N, C-alpha and C positions, 0 to 999 in steps of 0.2 A: 683850722677849719676841718681837717680830716684826721681822726685818731684811729690808728690801726691797733685794735685791741688784742687780736690773736690770729694765728695762722694754723690751719689744720695740718696735722702731722702726716696725713696720707696724700695730700694734694696741695694745690696752690690756693685753696679756698680760704677766705679771710672774713673775720668779724670786725666790723668797723663802726665808726660814728662820725657823721658829717654834720657840722654845725652851721646853720644859716641864721639870718636875721629873723626868719619866721618860724624857727623851730629846729629841733635836732632830728636827724634822720638816721635810723639804725640800718646798717647794711650787712648783708646783701638786701637790696630793696627792689621791689617792682613799682614802677611809676605809671599810674593810670593816665591814659592818653585823652586829653581834652583839647583837640586840635583847634577848635574855634571858641574856646573858653568854656567848654562843657564836656564832661565825659558822657558819651551818648547814653541816654535813657536813665541816667543816675543823677541824684541831686547831692549837694555837698554834705548834707547830714548823713545820708546813706553811706557815702564814701568814707566819712570819718568814722562812723560806727563799725564799718567792716575792717578798719585798720589802715586806711590809705594815709601815707605819710607825705606824699608829694605827687603833684599832677603836672602834666605837660601842656603847653600852649604852642602855637605855631606862628612864627613871624610873618610868613607870606600870607596866610589866610586872615590873621587878625588885622594886618595892615590894609587888606582889601575891605573887609567887613569886621567890625564897625568902623575901622579907621582910627588913626592915632589921635585925632582931635577929640573923639569921644572918650577914648581910654585916658587921655591926659586930663580931660574935664572930670572924669570919674575918680581921679586920684591914683591911677595905675591899675594893673590887671587884678591884683589881689582884691581891691575894693569893688571893682566892676563886677566880678563874678562871685563876690562874697566868700572867698576862700582865704582865710587868714593864716594859711600854712605854706610851706615851701612850694615854689613853682619853678620848673625848668622850661625854658623856651628854646625850641629848635630855631635855627637861623633862617630857614627857607632853603638851605642847601639840598635837602632831599628832593625839593620840587624841581631842582635842576635836572634830576633824574626822572622823576615821575611825570613831569610836564614837558618832556623833551620835544614834543611835537609843536609846542607853542612858545618856545624860547630860543634865544640865540646867545651863545657864550661870547663875551667880549673880554678884552684884557683886564678891565677893572670891575667886572661883574657880569650880570646876566640880564638881557632884555626879554621880559615876558610879555605875552599878550594875555590879559586877564582871562581866566577860564570861565568867567561869568559873562562878560560883555565884549571881550576882545580889545579893551583899552590897553594902552601901553603902560608897563610898569618896569622900572629898572631897580634891580636889587644887587648890591655889591657889599663888600666888607663894611664900608662906611655907613651905608643905608641900613644894613642888617643890625649893626651895633646900635645905631641911633634909635631904631624901632624898639629894640630890646631894652634900651635905657628908659624909654618912655613907658614900656610895659612894666618895668621895675621887677623883673623876674630875679629870683635868687641865684639862678645859674643860667648864664647865656652861652649859647654855642657859637663858635666861629662860623663864618660863611665858607663853605667848601664845595667841591665838586665831587659827586658820587658817580663814578663811571659804571655803565651797565655790565653785567656779566657777559663774557664772551667777546668784548670789544678788543680790537687789535692792541698789542703791547704799546705801540707808540701813543695811542689815545690814553691808556692808563698812565703812562709816564707824564704826558701833558697835564692830565688831571691832578696828579700828585704835585707837579711843579706849581700849578695854579693854586692848589690847596695850601701849600706852604707859603706862597706869596701873599695870598689873601689872609692867611692866619696872622702874618706879620702886621698887615694893615689893621686887622681887627684888634690886635694887641695894643696898638697905638691909639685907639679911639677912646673917648670918655665912656664911663660906665656909671650905672646907678650906684648910690651909696651901698656898700657891702656886697655888691654884685660880683659873683665869681664868674670866670670865663674858662670854658673848656676847649682845648684843641681837639681836632678830629683826624684820626689816622685813616688815610685812604691808601690804595695800592692794589685793589682788585685781588687776584689770586697770585700776584707776584711777590714772593717773600722778600726779595731784595728791595723792591720799591716800598713795601710796608716798613722795612727796617729804616730806610732812608727818611721816609715821612715821619716816623715816630721819633727818630733822633733829632730831626730838625725842629719838631714841635717841642720836644723836651728842652731843647736849648733856648726856646723862647720863654720858658718858665710859666706855663699856664697853671691854673688852680686845680685842674683835673684833666683827664684825657678820655676821649671816646674812641671807639673802634667803629668806623663807618664802612659803608660799601659792602655790608653783609646782608644776607637774606634778600638778594636782588636777582634771584633766579638760579643761583648756583646750587649744586648738590650739597647736602648737609655736611659731608666730609670736607668739602672745600671751605665751607663756612667755618667749621671748627678750626681748620688749618689757618685760615686768615686771622682768626682771633688769636690763636697761639703765636703766630708770627709777629703780631702787633704787640701783644701783652709782654712779650719777652724783653722789649726795649722801653717799657714804661716804668716810671718810678714806683717803688714799692710803697712809699709813704703818701701816695696820692690816689684818689678814687679813679677806678676804671669803669667805663660805661659802654656796654655793647648795644648799639643803637638798633631799635626795631626788632628785638628778639625777646622771646621766641615761644615755642611750645613748652609745656611744663618740663618734659624730659630734657629738652635742650638747655633750659635755664639751669637745671641741676648740674648738667655736665659743664656748663660755662662757669658756674660758681666754682667748680673744681679746677677750672683753668685760670682762676684769679680775677674773675669779673665781679664787680660790686653793685652795678646798677643796670636795670633793664627797663625797657618800655616796649609795648606791643599793643596793636589794636585788636588782636584776635579775640580777647575775652568778650568784648561787646559786639564785634563784627559777626562772629559765628553764632552768637546768641540771636541776632536778628534773622539768622537763617534757620533757627530752630535747633541748634546744636549746643550741647553742654559739655564742658570739660569735667572730667573726674580724675581721681588719682590713678585710675587704671586705663585712661584713654578718653576718647570722645564718644558720645552717644547722640543719636538723632531723636530728640524728644517728640518730633512730629511724626515719627514712624508709627505704622499701624499697630505694632506689637505693644505699644504703650496705651492703647485705647482703654483698657481696664486694669492698668497697673497702678496699684494704690501705694506703691513705695515712693519715697522722695527721689529726687534726681540721683542723690548718692547717700547711701546709708552712712550715718555717723556725721554727716555734714551739719554744722549748726548755723548755716546762713538762714536768712528770713524765708527764702523760698522753700528750702528743704524742711524747715520747722513747721510750715503751714500748709503746703500744697503737695498734692500727688502728681506723679507723671501724667496720669490720666487727665487731671484737670488742666495742667499746663499744656498738654497736647491739644485739648479742646480749645483753649484760648488762642493758641497759635493758629489752629486750623480755621477759626472763624474771624481771625484778624483783630483780636482784642489786644490793645497795647500792653495790658498787664502781663501777657504771656512773654513778650520779648523783654519787658522790664525785669521780670523775675529771673529769666535766664541770664540777663546781664548782671543782676545781683549775684546769682550763684557763681557765674564764671569769674567775676571780679573777685569775689570772696575767696574762691578756690586759689587763684593766683597769689593773693595776699597771704592766705593761710600757708601756702607752700613756702613762701619766703620766711614767714615767722617760724615755721618748722625747721627750715634750714638754719636759721640763726640759733634756734634752741639746740639743735644737734651740734653745731659748731661750738657753742658754749659748753656743752656737756662732753665734747670729745668723741661723739658717736656719729659724725658726719659720714665716715667711710661706709659704715653699715647701712645707714639711711640711703646714701647714694646708690649703693649696689642693689638694694631691694626695690627702690623706687623705679630705677631704670629697667630692671628686670621685669617688673610687673606692669609697666606702662606700654600700651599698644597704640602707637600713633596712628592717626587717620591719614591715609594717603591724600585725601581730598584737602584736608587742612594744610598738610605740609606743602602741597602744590601751590598754595596761595602765598603771596608776598606778605610776610608778617608785619612789615613796617610801612606799608602804604597807608597814608593818612585817610 
């Protein structure tokens, strides 16, 4: 399933290939987020043309709408959304964190009140795996508990214990043909608990491993430490996935720490707020200084938006509420993330990743506003 092709001499960065029933994925890879079966503002043709290899769906949200009867009748999620390429589905475990006000944790799962109409919905290991089997995703995630940043140590320990117990239950459930299942390492900022969780999950022999509970309000230094503490105990010959991360510079640094897979809603989310990612940082396209700026969003970018439109025109579209404006920023931001991963893979293959990493991080100026937002909120 996963072939480790090479490892960078200067770091833990890896070049790999992940094979699924719906295609081969070159890693490191950025996975575009399609929580409800669609990457916001983008269609499958655009996604594929810009180099998207795999997209994400969400168990909790798709179970509520359109529901599993519709997905089953459609022949699975791939056919329903007309995406014949790899799909990863989150288990709904992140909603245990993000919807904390409308849920109650029980021994065998979580009782939610629907965020739409308040109706009751129970989601546990058995239910999450059954839903993902119907969805037919290529990679299914175990059901876990993501503790919030700053919670007491006893709550983090309890979340780790539940995560391990639920992972065992997920491991025992039926799965769709060819479906891989990834475990998720939790433990907050406690290195010992992350080690305990990682070792317990590795003993269960999953197909890959994710690092969860990061980018949930903690400082960036703590986030990096949590990834490092988790990665240290994960198998070298299986894929590692940092959930919900991150900004471009963060992803470069996490690749150097041995991470192979990323997902993040930031490219399309900040596009809808009029902000664009560039290789030097973020810019506000809506800002007044772009009123008569005839340059593209980023010089040298070959995305559709940069090849065809000026900052001045895109600013105009955003300020008058034309949908094309936020679509073009979504195209640019998504393209930028995918191109970054393609560049990383090329430098790893050429043996020049160390120089690329050093120069990219030195030249990238993060936006405090972007960093303050949770990167993995759906």
